[in-house]
N, C-alpha and C positions, 0 to 999 in steps of 0.2 A: 371322416374318416379315422381310425386309429391306427397308426402304424408301428410296426415293434420293429427294434434292433434283431437279428437273430445274431447267433454264435457262429462264428466262420471255424469250420474244422481247420485243424492245421496238421498236416505233415508229419510222422507218418500214419497219423490215424486209418484205422483200417476201414471205417465207414467209408471214407473217399473211395475207396476200391469198388463199391457196390455200383451196379449196371442199375443206370436209370430206365423207368417204364415210360412207354408212351403216355401223354395227357390224350385222355378222353373225356374227361368233362370241362366244359367251359363255363363255370360258375364263378359266383359271389367269393366262395373259399379261395381259386386261383385267383383270383384280381387280389385279393388281400394278400395272397403269398407273393404276387408280382410287386406290388407297391413295398411288401417288407423287404425282400429282394433289392429296391432300386435304393431304399433308403440305407439298407445296409452295405451294401455298395460303395453308395456315396460315403457315408460316415468311413469307411474304410479305406478312402482317396482312391478306389478301385476303378477299371474302364468295363470290366467285364465279372459276371458269377454265374456260376451254374448252380440249380439248386441242390446239387449232391453235395456241395461245399457248406452246405447248412442243412445238411442232415436231411434233406427233402428228394426222395429217389425217385422224381417224374424229369421228363426231356424237357425242362426249362431253362432257359438262359436270358440274361437280363445283360444290355450292355448298351454303354454310352461313352462312344470316343470325343465327344468333345471336350474343349478346354473349360466349359462353364456349367457343363451339366445340362445343355439346352436339346439333346439329341440322343432322347431316351430310345432304345430299341427292345422287342422283345422277340424270342426265336425258341418256339414251342414245336418239338418233335423236329428237329432242324437234321436235315443230311447234308454233305458237304461231297463234291466230285472235285478232284483237280482235273484243271483244263490244260494244263502243262505237266511236262516232267521236271521243267526245270524248278529246283528248291533253292528258297530263299532264306538266308541267315538271319534270324533276328533274336536281338537281346530280349528273352521275358521274364516276367517276374509274376506272382502269383499271390492272390490272399491268404492263400493257403498254406504257402511256404514265404515266410514274412521276413523282406529284407534280403532275398538271395535271388540271384538274377544269373542268367547265363545263355548261352546262345544255341537256339534250336533251330535245325533247319526243316522248313516246310514246305508245300506247293506255294509258288509264289501266285497262281490264280487260281480260283476255285469256282464252282457253281454253288450258293447257297440253295437248298429247298427247305421251306419252313412253313408254320401256321404263326400269325402275330395272336396277340390277347385278345383279337376278337373273334379268333376261329377263322379268320381268312388266309386262304395258302396263299405264298408269294416265292417268287423265284429272283435270283440274281445273280449276276456276277462280281465278283469280289477281288481286288488285289490290295498289297500293303497293309496296312494294321488292321483293317478289318479280314483279312483273309487270314493273319496269324491268330487273331483273337477268336474269330470263330472257330477254327480249327482246334485252339488252346482249349473252349470251352467244351464242345465237343468231346474231347478227350474225355473232360472230367465225368459228364454224362455215360461215360463207357468205363468208370472206372481206370482212368489214366491220369500221371502228374504230368508236368512238363519235365520235372527231373528224371522220370523212367529213360528220357532220350539221353542223359548223359552217365560219366563212365561211373561204375560202383564209388570210386574215391567222391569225386563231384557229388553223388547223393547221399555218403555219409558226411561231405561238409556242409551239404542244404540242413540234413537234419541236424547238426550241431549246432548249425545258425539260429535256426527255427526255436530250441532249447533253451539258447540263450536269450533269443528274443523275447520267448514266452517268461522268461523267468523274471526279463527284466520291466515287460508290463505290468506282470505280477506286483512287484516291490512298488514301481509307480503306483501303481493303482493302492496297494496298501497304504502305502507314504502320503496320497491324497487323502484317503479316508481318516488318517488319524489326525494331518494337520487342524481341521475344525476342532477335533478333542485338546487339542494341544493349546490352538490359541485361545480356548474357552477357559482352559484351566488359567492360561497366563494372565486374563482377565481377572480372572476370581481374585488371585492373589496380588493382583496391581493394588 
């Protein structure tokens, strides 16, 4: 099976504000999208990715909270219900807001209702990192980004940081693509 690395949209791209539609068809194209999302998430060294982040506006989340990438999870049409009023502050980051982290308070324990990749419904209770991640990713499906919870000043800082990171990545990519040409020319002149 051929998997494709997908481009992750960066904040403040307006497509990140698109509301995702429920998944109604469980076919090979959905399986391919799930595989692409896992490959994209792992390549970006992330632990969660919502379809919205790769400009696919369906209610699909992939996640792997393990250190070694051994526990892939799929959440389709997910819903979260807080089980406690208590909020838990957690330092969050996001593949769409690269290299920017800040604390966000979310319900500490939640009930997750979703469907897996095979179309089987499941319900589970979560706390800690899973509770934070599922809420973070569901926000993406609803057109919300974790920086929306922050002050205007911090949102501006996040936007500036993303611009710098993207500019540096473009420079690094340009430098990498130039390297073989330079090496080839050096060999020709040796």
